[in-house]
N, C-alpha and C positions, 0 to 999 in steps of 0.2 A: 749688516750695518746697524749701528746703535741709534735709537731714537733719542732726541733731546727731551729734557724734562717737559718742555712746553708741548711738544708733539704727543708725548705720552698722556698728558692730561687731556688733550683734545680727543684723542682716541677713546679714552675711558669715558668721557662725557658723552660722546657720540653713541657708544655702546649702550650706556644707561638710557639715553633718550630713545633709542630704537626699541629697547626692551619694553619701555613704558608704552610706546605707541602701539606695538603689536599686542601687548597685553590688553589694551583698551578695546581692541577689535576682536578679542577672543582668539588670538593666534598664539599658539604654543611657541614661546621663544626658544625652547630647547631643540626645535626642528630647524634645520638650516633653511634659510629663505630661498636659496637656489634650488633646493629640493622641492619647495612648495610652488615656485613660479615657473619652473622649467616647462616649456611647451612640449618638449619631447618626452616627458615622463609618462610612462604607461603603467597602469596597475591592472590587476586581475579582479573582476567582480563577477560572481555567479558564473564562473567558468568562461567568462567573456572578457575581452580586453577593451577598455575605454580610454580614450585620450583625455588628458586633463584640459578643461576649458579655461579660458582666461580668468573667469570669475571664480574659479575654484573647481574642485572635482565634484562630479555628480554622476549618478547612474539612474537607469530607469528599470521598473519592474518588467519581468519577462512578458513579451507580447505587446508592450506599450511603445508608442512612438511619440516623437515631438516634431511637429505639432499634432494635436488631436483635433478631430472634426466634431463640432458641437452644433447641432441644428443648422448644418450647412456652412458654418463659419469655422475658420481655423483658430485654435487657441494654443499659444506657445506655452508649454508646460514650464520651460526654463524661465521665461519672463515672469510668470505669475508666482513661481516659487521664490524668485528674488524679491518680488513686491511683498510677499508674505514676510520674508526676512526683514526687509526695510521697515515695514509697519510695526512688526512685533518687537524686534530687537534694537532697532535704531531710534524709533519714535515712541516706543513703549505703548503702542496701541494694540494690545494682545487679543482683545475680544470685543467685537462689535457685530451686531446682527444686521446692520445696514450702514451705509456710509455716513448718514446724518447723525450717527451716534459717535462719530470720531471727534475728539477734541478739536475745536476750530483752529487753534494755534498749530497743532500737529498737522492738521489737514493742509493748511496753507504753506507750512514749511515743506511738507511732502511735495506739494504742487510746484512751489518755487524751485526746489532742488531739481525736480524733473524737467523744468523748463530748460535747464542748462546741462543736465546729465541723464543719460538713458538709464544707467545703473548707479545708485548712490555709493556703492562700495568702491567705485572708480574715482571718487573725488580725490584730488591731489592734496595731501596734507603737508606738503613741504613748506608752504607759506600761507599766511592768512589771506583769504580771498573774499572780496565783497561781491555780492550778487543782488540784482533787483529785477523786478518784473512789474508790468502794469496789471490792472484788474482784468483786462481782456485775456492776457496771457495766462493768468492764474485760472480763470474760469474755463478757458479752452483746455488746459491741462487736466483740470478736474473732470471735464466732460469726457476726455479720452480715458482717464483712469477709472472713473466711477459711473460714467454714463449720465451725469447730472451736473449742471452748473448753477443750481439754485441755492447754494450755500451762502450764508451771510459772511463772506470772506473779509469784508472791511471791519468786522468785529475783532479780527486777529490783531495781536500785539505787533505783528510784522508789518502792519499797514501804517504808512506814514501819510496822514491826511494833508499835511502841508505840501508834500511833493506829489501826492496822489500815486504813490507806488508802494509795492511790497519790497522790503529789503532785509538783508541779513548778512552776517559773516558766516561763511560755511563751517558747519560742524566738522569735527575730525572723524568722518565716516569711512575713509578709505581703508580697506582691508580685504583679505582673501575670505571667501565663503566656501565652506565644505559641507556638502549635503548629498543625501540620497532621496530621490523621489520614490516614496513607498507605494503609492497607488494613485491612479487617475480614474475616477469613477464618473461616467457620463450618463446623465439622465435628462431627457427632454432638452431644455435650453440651458442646462447647467452642467458645469464640470467641477467636480470636487477633487482638489489636488492636495494630497497629504505628503508632507516633506519632513524629513528628519535632518537637523543641522548639528554639526560637530565643531569643536573648538580648534581642531588641528587637522592637518592633511591625512594623518594616519587613522582618523576617525575612531579614536579610542575614548574620547571624552564627549559625552552628550551635552549639547547646548540647549536643545529644545526641539519641539515638534509642532508644526503648524498645519492647519486645515483651512485652505482658502477656497471659497466658492466663487466661481466665475460664471456670470450669466451673459447670454447674448442679448444685446439691446441695440435696436436699429442696425442689426447685422454685424455688430462688433462686440468683441469680448470685453467685459468690464468687471471690476471687483464688486462683489455683492456682500460678502461677509467674511469674517476671519475669526478663528479661535486658535489660541497658542498656549503651549505649556512652558 
């Protein structure tokens, strides 16, 4: 069946838009998306087979498990690898020795996004979306993420003093994430998680590497510091 000129233009524009969207998320547009997102796809890593996760492919070093136990508390390696990606490559906060060193605008955006989404790469980019949260919600989320709610969050540009809320239009964060967990080093009340990220499913192009330190505070794991290449 022949397409009309109008349909042909629409198809072409859709393809161009999709290519731009995936490029912005570090996704190789030469790889078919059905190959990237198929839940049934299986790959071989270090002579073992791993199922692809919804958030992208990952594997663990030999002898390591997820979660790991740190000072009697469970730490999800997957969750904190994704937090490292979000902070380093979505919010450009690649190096901080403590959470109070994070830019306050990035910090509140991180918290506001996590009020509504467990993983930021799962944000829907199909349409502009407005989200808001009150100060208590932001502080509760920061307490969960970093173990502290003492940040001066109302200094953020996301705070609307007239409405007494934090608000933003969601950034286009939605994309697949491809990574390998290289090492999980546990010492005392700290887990050091080293992760390598790639631009595509085949893991042939390096995006970067992160080292996130997770501490146990009040019996719960929280982000303590991050360094990224």
